[in-house]
N, C-alpha and C positions, 0 to 999 in steps of 0.2 A: 848488528849492532844497531840499533835507531837513534841517534842522538840529534838534540835539538839544541845549536850553537846563538848563543845570547851577547847581547853588549849594547852600550849606547852606538849611536852613527858616530864613525872616525874614530873607531878603536883599533880598526886593523883586523878587522873579521876578515874580508877578502884575499888579504895580504897574508893571514894566518892557514886560508884553507888551499891557497896556493902551495905554501909551505905541505901542508898534510897529501894534496895529491903528491906531488915528490913524491912523500913517504911511504905511500900506499896508496902505487897506481890505480886501484880496481874498487876504490870508496867511491862509492854516488854524494858528488855535492850537488843539493840543490835550492834553489832560492824559493823562499815559500810567497814571495811578492810575484815570482814571475809565472810559477803557475796558475797563482788565481788570473793573473795577466792572461794569460795564455786561454783559460777556461771563458772569461769574461769577453775576450775577442770573438770564441765559437758562439757564444750561446745571445753577447747581446751587442757585437761589434765595435767594441772599447777599441780604441786604441792606443790607450797610454793607462799607467797608474792616476796619473792627477785625475785623467775624464773617468777612468774607473772610482775615486773617490766622488768624485762633486757630480755625477750624472746614476748614478746606481742609487734608488732606494736602499735603504739602510737593511730589509728583510731581502732583498735581491743578493744585496753586499755579504752580509753574512750565508746566504747559500753558496755563491760560490765561495766563501773563506771554509765552508764546510767540504762543497766537492774537490776543492785543492786539497784537502787533508785526507780525504780520501782516497784520492788517487798516488800521492806521496804514501799513504802507510802502504801501499798494493807494492809500494817497489823491493826490488829481492835485493839481499847482500845488505854489507854496510852502508849505512844514508848517514850524512851529514844536512840538516834542515838548518839554513840560515836562516834568522827569523829579528822577532822582536819581542821581549818577555813585554815589553810596556811601550806605549807611547806618546808622547809630549802631543799633548793638547792645550789650548787654549786655558791658564790656569792651572794644569792640572795633569794627571797619566790616565790613558784608556788602557784594559789589558791587550796583549799580543797574542795570546794565547787561553784564551777565555774555557772554560770546563768541556762545553763542547767541542770545541778543537782539540783538546787533550785527550778527549773519549775516543777519536774517531783516529788520531796520532797514534795513540796508546806508544811513545818511544820508551829507551832502556833508563834516559839520561836527560838530563838538561845540563849541560856546560855554560855559567857563568862567566865572563872574562869582565875583569875589572883596572883600573889603572888611574895613576894619579890625572886627574883634569887637566895640568897642566903640559902632560902627555900629549892626551887627545886633544887640546886647542893648539900645541902645533903638528899631529898631524891633520887637523882641521885646514890648518893655514894652507899646509903643501894643497890639500884639494880644490882651492877655489878656483873658481873656474869650471871645476868639474863638478862639484855635488854646489845644487841649492839649499844651504844649511844656515839657521837661524843663527845670531851670536850670541853663545850663551857664557856666564863667569864661572870659572870655576867650582863656586857654589852652586848655580844650577847643575853641572855636570855632575858634578856628585850627590845632589838630591834624584837626580833620572838614575843614578847607578843604585842610590839604595832603595826608590821604586823598584828596579828592576829586580832586587833579591825578594823584597815580598812577593811581586809576583808570580818570580821563579818558583819562591815556595809553594804557594797558592796553585799553581799549575801541575807540579811535582804530585800535592797531594789529589788532586782531581786524574791525573796520569800515571799516579801508581807508581811511580818514577824516583831515581836519587837525583838527588843536582849539584855536582861539582863546581866551586867556587874557586878560578883560578885568580889572586890578587896579584898585582903586577906592582902594587901601589909603594912599594919601597926598595924592586931591584930593580937599580937604574941598569939602563943600557950602555954596554961595553962599545958597541957598534950597530948600526941604521938594523932596523928588523929584527932584533934580539926578539924582542917580546914574543913578535910574531912567529918566529922558530920553537922558541922553548914554549909556547902553547898550542904549537902542533905537534911538538914530540910527545906533549902531556895528553895530546888527544887520540894520536896514535897510539901511545902506552894501552888509554882505556879501553881505547878498540882490540888490543891484542889479548890485553888479560880479561877482557869480556870473553871472549873465546872465537871471534867473529860470527856471523851470523849463520846461524844453521841453514839458513833457506839458500844459502849460496851455489 
């Protein structure tokens, strides 16, 4: 099974995926941006993601996106792709999963994780110094989560796949990382219910 996992920055995707790996050790977890960077390094001598965004002309950047999708699509077995449904840009949002990428990726499902914006703000506060993130209000975060829903549904239409929304807004954590563990169990259950990949 091939799953695209999306959430706003600071939602805890990395922690969730760590728990998924512990529960299902043979699942492949790939970061879409890492694949793009490796291709950009090989073909253009780019050294980091910021350089990739700033130095590559739009047409070349899109080619790198498409090559990454083609490489990821060829991965065997169960695969979880860590990426973004929408990317915040000045004054708006940009699609993270445009039609041309979904047509190449052909995932079985898009999993969208949503949280109370205050929980996300708390998680981001713990990342200070580790990540370079702009300060956002709870309203900004909620708007981004809403944009993710719209973009995820549009991407699913293009990729002809299902969308699963894991909404943790009203689920209070009784201990640290409980949301991440719950999300990981839900993802593992989705993979197991999907019958595991026939290409394994």
